C-alpha positions in Angstrom: 147.0 107.4 25.1 149.5 109.8 27.1 150.6 110.3 30.2 151.1 113.0 32.1 154.5 114.5 33.0 155.4 114.7 37.2 153.9 117.2 38.6 157.3 117.4 41.4 159.7 117.2 38.7 158.4 117.7 35.2 159.8 114.3 33.7 157.6 113.1 30.6 158.6 109.4 31.7 155.8 108.8 34.2 154.5 105.1 33.6 151.1 103.4 35.6 151.5 101.5 38.5 148.2 100.1 39.3 146.2 103.0 39.8 149.0 105.6 40.9 151.1 106.9 38.6 155.0 106.8 39.3 158.3 109.0 38.2 160.9 107.1 37.9 163.4 109.8 38.1 162.6 111.5 41.2 159.9 108.5 42.9 156.7 110.6 43.0 153.4 108.7 42.8 150.3 110.3 42.4 146.7 109.9 41.4 145.9 110.9 37.8 143.0 113.6 37.6 140.2 111.5 37.0 140.6 109.6 40.1 141.6 112.2 42.6 138.3 114.0 41.2 135.9 110.8 42.2 137.0 111.3 45.5 136.3 115.3 46.0 133.0 113.9 44.2 132.9 111.3 47.3 132.3 114.2 50.1 129.4 113.7 52.6 127.3 116.3 53.8 124.9 116.8 56.2 121.5 118.5 55.6 123.2 122.0 56.7 126.0 121.4 54.0 128.8 120.8 56.4 131.3 118.1 55.2 131.0 115.0 57.9 133.9 113.0 58.7 134.5 109.6 60.6 133.9 109.8 64.5 131.8 113.4 64.5 128.8 114.1 66.7 125.6 114.5 64.3 121.8 115.3 65.7 119.1 113.6 63.7 117.3 116.9 63.0 113.7 114.3 62.1 111.6 111.6 63.6 112.6 108.3 61.8 110.0 105.6 62.2 111.6 102.3 62.7 110.2 98.6 62.5 107.7 98.2 65.2 106.0 100.7 67.4 109.7 102.2 68.0 111.3 105.3 66.4 114.5 108.3 66.9 113.2 111.3 67.8 114.5 114.5 66.6 117.5 115.9 68.5 118.9 112.7 69.3 122.8 113.0 69.6 124.6 110.4 67.5 128.6 110.3 68.7 131.1 108.4 66.8 129.5 107.7 62.8 131.4 105.7 60.5 131.3 107.0 56.6 130.6 104.6 53.9 131.7 106.5 51.1 130.4 103.6 48.8 126.6 102.2 50.5 126.0 99.0 49.1 121.7 99.6 49.5 123.0 103.1 47.1 121.0 105.1 50.0 122.6 105.0 53.6 125.7 106.4 54.0 126.7 106.5 58.1 127.2 104.1 59.8 126.5 104.3 63.9 124.9 103.2 66.8 122.6 105.0 68.7 121.9 104.6 72.8 118.6 102.4 73.1 118.4 101.4 69.7 121.3 99.7 69.0 123.9 99.8 65.6 122.0 101.7 62.2 122.4 102.9 58.8 121.8 107.1 58.7 121.3 108.5 55.4 123.5 112.4 55.9 120.2 114.3 54.4 118.2 113.4 58.3 121.4 114.6 60.4 123.7 117.9 61.0 127.2 118.6 62.4 127.5 119.2 65.8 
C-alpha cells in the first residue's frame, strides 16, 4: 500500500501515525481520504435538510407520544441540543432536555432548525 504525497509540500516520505498521516519534512498532519469521507457522512440534518450543530435550537414538527399519558406537542421548542454522531441504538441522534419532560433522545427527522 502506497501512501499519498503530502498535500502541503508534496513530499513522498509520508508515514502513518495512528489514524493520521504525517509529513516528516514540513510536519503537516492530515486524515486519509477515507477518514475525511466518514466525517462528511456523519453530518446530521433536520427534517428540512438543514445541517444541525451542537447548541442549536430546534422545534418539534409532530406530536411525540411518550410512556404513560404524556406527549411532546408539535411546535415545542428545544434549546441547546447535543448531537450523537454514533448513536448506540442506531436511531436517535439528538440528546436534549425539554422543559416539563426532562432529558430525552430525539430523531433528527422529527425536528426543524430555528
